[in-house]
C-alpha angles and dihedrals in degrees: 000000000000119000120236091257092052091048090050091051091047091052090048092051091051094049095045090046088056088054090051087053092052099047091045090055093047092050093050091054087071086073088059094044092054098067090034097054091037087063096040095052098029095234135161123242096266092052092047092052087067082086091067092035091056095041097048093033086068088064090059095046099039105036096085093046087047090052089052090051092050091047092050102038105025132237103294099051090043091054090051092050091047092053093048092048092050089050090054090053092050090051090054089066088075097065089037090058094042095056092029103227129162089202092056090047089055091047090052090050091050093052091045091049092047089060092047090049090058089047090051093049092048105033102045097058091033094061090041089057095047097097141350115351093233089060095053097099091049094047093049092046091053091048089048088050088063087046086057091046086061092049088051099047101039097059090042096052105023101029095072090048091056093042095040096112122083110264111224124213126241092261092051092049092048090054094055125098117247091254093048091047092051091049091049093051092047093051093047093047094049092061087083095057102085097041093052094043087055090049091051091053091049093050092051090050091052091048090055090047093053091044097053101037122084107241125159109275091204091199088148089064089062091057086199095183090062097035094058089064092056125077134208086254089062090051092050091055084081107087095204088059094046093051089040092057089054091045091054090047092053096039096052090043092053095044094047094043092054094045092046093057099038098093094047090041094052090045091063112108095233094049112038106330090214130152114249092250091052092044091053089064090058090061085078089067091055096046093033089057088057090052094051091044092055093054090046091043092052089055094044091052090066088068105019128058107258093224094054090048090051091053093048093050091049091053092051091048090053091050091051091050091051088051095052090047092054101043143054138217123013095351091056092044099047096040091059092044090051090061088079090069091058095041086063105095098028104092098042093041094049090045097050092042091052096050094043112125094004095122111172089008092063093101092051091045091050092052091051092049092049090047087057089063083084083091084084087065101042105041098047089049090051091046090049091055089046092048091053088061106033105016133258096279097056091041089067086084087086097064089040089064089048092057091049090059092047089054089055091048091053094048099041121346096066095063112123119230100227091202089067099048111137117217113220095249100034114140119240096252097055112129094235091068103029113060 
């Protein structure tokens, strides 16, 4: 029979995993918004990628403030604040659709992403600390599996609602009168109202749930008295964290870039020839592969070293990208969709590898890693600019380079220097941290 502490930890894992599910789904809806708003506002790829730039740019701007909030208030209050902030961002989609205004859409995305940033900073280390250290990669992979379940279900159920209207081509739009064009844009934009109002209600409900339930605060894991005497410079003295920050940057950039272009890529006549609404359903194969891979990866990590598995998955992802770049039709379409399966373990494995042995610096390390999620803003924007010049298919060379680096990190860069390990309560002047 489980002891009260174990039951409390189990309940906390379940609740936080539900939060992983929600923010995964909300993030994946960006892949639906991109072709939708591209059509509504008649933009090119680079302009449309401002959606991802704004969303993931919030990670860069808000991760350090989020780390300060977690350090001062603890994990549980920070999770509640993050959920409420994300709900406020979802509510802003209503006025954005009513106007309609691309600028207000981007503002709503920034607020939504700010809440998710705080959730990332708090929830990733929180679930890693709920139990034995050696089980941290498995726990985070399982939580990320539910994150992937959200990314699978949301595009499947909500994507067709957002993309339900007939998308008109540039020639058809040019032939419309100003009044007809304004009415068309308003009708298209308003298809996001109901989905995001529902998301806002769900986020508020989860915030209330976390607030009222008794889950372990784990403030002692923060060791705030010791952590305040350490700086981000001290954390970055650890090479496995430095290279891990870059690995997160490149991984998130590659994953988001691929997902962002999938609908437009599969709509091309020589690839899938699908309508945008039909192509949105195929996103579930990409994100669903990540979900399955995380469950399989969690099991494999009980018998295979997580770093070696990370390297292997990165190599396979690079091979699949090379395949989609060199082929057409079904082979090109399914090879790029299959990458989701091998993306699966990358984020949680990089994250847990990078914070290993960080002790009192774990909060600082977590903030830096979440800040690196800004890769989801920079790399898709760069790939969008590249796609405008050479086409989507050739532009996949950018995420291919990202996977090559991740393979190196798994094989070599993630090794922990044991001489720099930081005990949880180590004072700031200890020689292992201060060289």
